[in-house]
matplotlib code that plots the C-alpha trace (Angstrom):
import matplotlib.pyplot as plt

x = [51.7, 53.1, 56.0, 56.7, 56.8, 59.2, 61.5, 61.6, 62.3, 65.1, 66.7, 66.4, 68.0, 70.9, 71.5, 71.4, 73.9, 76.2, 76.2, 77.1, 79.9, 81.2, 81.2, 83.0, 85.6, 86.4, 86.8, 88.9, 91.2, 91.8, 93.4, 95.8, 93.5, 94.0, 90.6, 87.6, 84.3, 84.9, 84.5, 87.8, 90.5, 93.6, 92.7, 91.8, 88.2, 89.5, 88.6, 91.9, 91.3, 90.4, 86.7, 87.6, 87.4, 90.9, 91.1, 90.7, 87.0, 87.5, 87.4, 91.0, 91.3, 90.9, 87.2, 87.7, 87.3, 90.9, 91.5, 91.3, 87.7, 88.1, 87.6, 91.2, 91.8, 91.6, 87.9, 88.2, 87.6, 91.2, 91.9, 91.8, 88.2, 88.5, 87.7, 91.3, 92.1, 92.2, 88.5, 88.8, 87.7, 91.2, 92.1, 92.1, 88.4, 88.7, 87.2, 90.4, 91.3, 91.8, 88.1, 88.1, 87.2, 89.6, 90.8, 90.9, 87.3, 85.1, 85.7, 88.9, 88.6, 89.1, 90.7, 94.1, 93.4, 95.9, 93.5, 90.8, 92.6, 90.2, 87.0, 83.9, 80.5, 77.2, 75.0, 71.7, 69.9, 66.4, 67.3, 68.6, 66.5, 66.4, 66.5, 67.2, 65.4, 62.4, 58.9, 60.1, 62.4, 59.8, 59.7, 63.4, 63.6, 61.8, 65.1, 67.2, 67.2, 71.0, 73.7, 76.5, 79.6, 82.1, 85.5, 89.0, 91.8, 94.8, 95.6, 98.1, 98.5, 95.3, 94.0, 92.3, 92.2, 88.6, 86.7, 83.1, 81.1, 77.5, 76.7, 73.8, 72.7, 73.1, 72.6, 76.3, 76.9, 77.1, 77.8, 80.2, 80.1, 83.0, 85.1, 85.6, 88.7, 87.9, 91.3, 92.2, 89.6, 90.2, 90.6, 92.4, 89.7, 88.8, 86.2, 84.9, 85.8, 85.1, 85.7, 85.2, 84.7, 84.3, 85.1, 84.2, 81.1, 79.6, 77.3, 74.3, 72.9, 69.2, 67.2, 70.0, 70.5, 73.6, 72.4, 75.3, 75.9, 78.2, 80.6, 79.9, 80.7, 80.6, 80.8, 80.3, 81.3, 82.5, 81.6, 84.6, 85.2, 84.4, 81.9, 79.3, 79.0, 76.8, 76.0, 76.9, 75.6, 76.0, 75.5, 75.7, 74.1, 71.8, 71.8, 68.2, 68.7, 68.5, 65.9, 62.7, 61.9, 62.3, 59.3, 57.3, 57.9, 59.4, 63.0, 63.1, 66.1, 64.1, 61.2, 62.1, 63.0, 59.7, 57.9, 59.6, 59.2, 55.4, 55.9, 57.9, 61.4, 63.9, 66.8, 70.3, 73.3, 75.2, 79.0, 78.6, 76.4, 73.1, 70.3, 69.2, 70.5, 68.8, 70.6, 70.6, 71.2, 70.8, 71.4, 72.0, 72.5, 74.2, 75.4, 77.1, 80.3, 79.9, 81.6, 84.6, 84.2, 87.1, 87.3, 91.1]
y = [35.3, 37.5, 35.0, 34.9, 38.7, 38.9, 36.4, 38.3, 41.6, 40.0, 38.7, 42.1, 43.8, 41.3, 41.8, 45.5, 45.5, 43.2, 45.5, 48.5, 46.6, 45.4, 48.9, 50.3, 47.5, 48.3, 52.0, 51.3, 48.9, 51.6, 53.7, 52.6, 50.2, 51.7, 53.1, 50.8, 50.3, 46.6, 44.7, 42.8, 44.0, 44.1, 44.1, 46.9, 46.8, 46.5, 48.6, 50.5, 52.9, 56.5, 55.7, 52.7, 52.2, 53.7, 55.9, 59.7, 59.4, 56.4, 56.1, 57.3, 59.4, 63.1, 63.0, 60.1, 59.9, 60.8, 63.0, 66.7, 66.7, 63.8, 63.5, 64.4, 66.9, 70.7, 70.6, 67.5, 67.1, 67.9, 70.5, 74.3, 74.3, 71.2, 70.7, 71.4, 74.1, 77.9, 78.0, 74.9, 74.7, 75.4, 78.2, 82.0, 82.0, 79.1, 79.0, 79.8, 83.1, 86.6, 87.0, 84.1, 84.3, 85.3, 83.3, 86.4, 86.4, 89.5, 92.9, 94.7, 97.2, 101.0, 101.1, 99.7, 96.8, 98.4, 101.3, 98.9, 98.9, 100.5, 100.1, 99.0, 98.2, 98.6, 95.4, 96.7, 93.7, 95.1, 95.6, 92.1, 89.2, 86.2, 83.0, 80.6, 79.5, 79.1, 80.1, 81.6, 84.2, 86.9, 85.7, 86.2, 89.3, 91.2, 90.9, 92.5, 96.2, 96.9, 96.4, 93.9, 95.9, 94.1, 95.7, 95.3, 95.6, 94.6, 93.8, 91.3, 89.8, 87.8, 88.2, 90.6, 90.5, 91.2, 91.8, 92.0, 93.8, 94.7, 98.4, 100.2, 103.3, 106.7, 110.3, 110.5, 107.0, 103.8, 102.7, 99.8, 96.7, 94.2, 93.7, 90.1, 89.5, 86.8, 86.3, 86.1, 86.4, 85.0, 87.9, 86.1, 87.0, 90.6, 92.1, 88.7, 87.9, 85.1, 84.9, 81.7, 82.4, 78.8, 78.4, 82.0, 83.4, 86.8, 87.9, 90.0, 91.9, 92.4, 93.5, 92.3, 88.9, 88.1, 85.9, 83.8, 83.7, 80.6, 80.1, 83.4, 83.1, 85.9, 85.7, 88.7, 91.0, 94.6, 97.3, 98.4, 101.4, 99.3, 101.9, 99.2, 95.5, 94.8, 91.3, 89.7, 86.7, 86.0, 82.6, 81.3, 79.1, 81.1, 79.6, 79.8, 78.7, 82.2, 83.6, 82.2, 85.2, 87.5, 85.8, 85.5, 81.7, 81.4, 80.5, 76.9, 76.4, 74.3, 76.8, 78.3, 75.0, 73.5, 76.4, 76.3, 72.5, 73.0, 75.2, 72.5, 73.8, 71.7, 72.9, 71.8, 71.0, 73.8, 73.8, 71.9, 69.2, 70.4, 70.5, 74.0, 76.1, 77.4, 77.8, 81.5, 83.0, 86.7, 88.3, 92.0, 93.9, 97.3, 97.5, 100.8, 101.9, 103.2, 106.7, 107.3, 103.9, 101.5, 98.2, 98.3]
z = [-11.0, -8.2, -7.6, -11.3, -11.5, -8.5, -10.0, -13.3, -11.5, -9.6, -12.8, -14.5, -11.4, -11.3, -15.0, -14.8, -11.9, -13.8, -16.8, -14.6, -13.0, -16.3, -17.7, -14.6, -14.6, -18.2, -17.3, -14.3, -16.2, -18.8, -16.1, -13.4, -11.7, -8.2, -7.6, -7.1, -5.3, -4.8, -1.6, -1.4, 1.0, -1.3, -5.0, -7.4, -6.0, -2.4, 0.7, 0.8, -2.2, -2.1, -1.4, 0.7, 4.4, 4.9, 1.9, 1.4, 2.4, 4.7, 8.4, 8.7, 5.5, 4.8, 5.8, 8.2, 11.9, 12.5, 9.4, 9.0, 10.1, 12.5, 16.2, 16.9, 14.0, 14.0, 14.9, 17.2, 20.8, 21.7, 19.0, 19.1, 20.2, 22.3, 26.0, 27.0, 24.5, 24.8, 25.9, 28.1, 31.8, 33.1, 30.7, 31.1, 32.1, 34.5, 38.0, 39.9, 38.1, 39.4, 40.3, 42.8, 46.5, 49.3, 52.2, 54.4, 55.6, 55.4, 53.9, 54.8, 57.6, 57.3, 60.8, 61.8, 64.2, 66.7, 67.1, 68.5, 71.8, 74.3, 72.1, 74.0, 72.5, 74.3, 74.0, 75.4, 76.7, 76.1, 72.4, 71.8, 70.4, 72.8, 70.7, 73.7, 75.8, 73.4, 74.6, 78.0, 76.6, 77.3, 80.9, 81.6, 79.4, 82.2, 84.2, 81.5, 82.1, 81.8, 79.2, 78.6, 77.8, 75.5, 75.1, 73.7, 76.2, 74.0, 70.4, 68.9, 65.5, 64.8, 68.3, 70.6, 74.4, 75.4, 78.6, 79.6, 82.3, 83.1, 82.7, 84.2, 82.2, 83.8, 82.6, 81.8, 80.4, 82.3, 85.8, 85.2, 87.3, 87.9, 84.8, 83.8, 81.5, 79.0, 77.5, 73.7, 71.0, 67.6, 65.2, 62.4, 59.8, 60.6, 61.0, 62.4, 66.0, 68.5, 72.2, 74.2, 77.9, 78.9, 82.6, 83.5, 85.1, 84.5, 87.3, 86.3, 89.2, 89.5, 92.6, 94.9, 93.2, 91.3, 88.4, 87.1, 83.3, 83.0, 80.1, 78.2, 74.5, 71.9, 68.1, 65.9, 63.1, 63.3, 60.8, 58.6, 60.9, 64.1, 65.1, 65.5, 65.8, 62.8, 64.2, 67.5, 69.4, 73.1, 74.6, 78.2, 80.7, 83.1, 86.6, 87.9, 91.5, 93.0, 90.6, 92.0, 94.2, 91.2, 89.6, 92.8, 92.8, 96.3, 97.3, 96.2, 93.9, 91.5, 91.2, 87.9, 86.2, 87.4, 85.9, 82.5, 82.4, 82.5, 79.3, 77.5, 78.2, 80.1, 82.2, 81.5, 83.6, 85.2, 85.6, 88.9, 87.3, 88.8, 86.2, 87.2, 84.3, 81.1, 77.8, 76.9, 73.5, 72.5, 69.1, 68.4, 65.2, 65.0, 68.6, 69.0, 70.7, 74.3, 73.9, 76.1, 77.9, 78.2, 80.1, 80.4]

ax = plt.figure().add_subplot(projection="3d")
ax.plot(x, y, z, "-o")
ax.set_aspect("equal")
plt.show()
């Protein structure tokens, strides 16, 4: 019975469809025969009419993929609102506009670089933070009772001539030791500077012993008025050979390296190849000018 009912329903549906088609064909033939819903490609019922695949509502017609509302039309991906239009990534609001970064480094300075000639900053060793060597920084900090004085001795375009000396504090300022010229510092992106003293040795005097600081290197940033070094790092290799007696370890050249090795710190090669130096790094913030002091 179910099969019989399905067959009858199919016959009724087919008949109904046929009647609708016959009525529409008669209506279409009474006009110009150019509009149809048919499935053939080229006839009156073909796919090229107004409702066909390429007609007004078709894939390429007024409502089609490439028509007025299409992917490439006024609202399309490349139209007025498209990715490359007025609001596109490279337009007026793009990443390389007027608000972009500068290649000149930090903030501009309030002082003419020429006026830096003769400036000297006071790097008080007891106020610095020893970051190298690890663990034993407290041990060697007991030796650091003086200052390192870092000064400008000449100014040129993009460079500063700089010098360094050890300064012992006095009631009237500093007693300045031997001045060591370090040559040209990079000042191409003021207020940042960098001076590489590779090949030079700064001797730090303590209790009759001149402690060598090999290859002194400074990198820092001045304040806008150069009244302070807002950040500066000093690195060098500290030769330990003569420092044993300062720690009560005797006069053996290896005494300090043997001590720090027991604390997990290894000595490194000195300039002459002997493994008797310690890497030294000290940071300061807001190191001030030494008033009236010049290393020229």
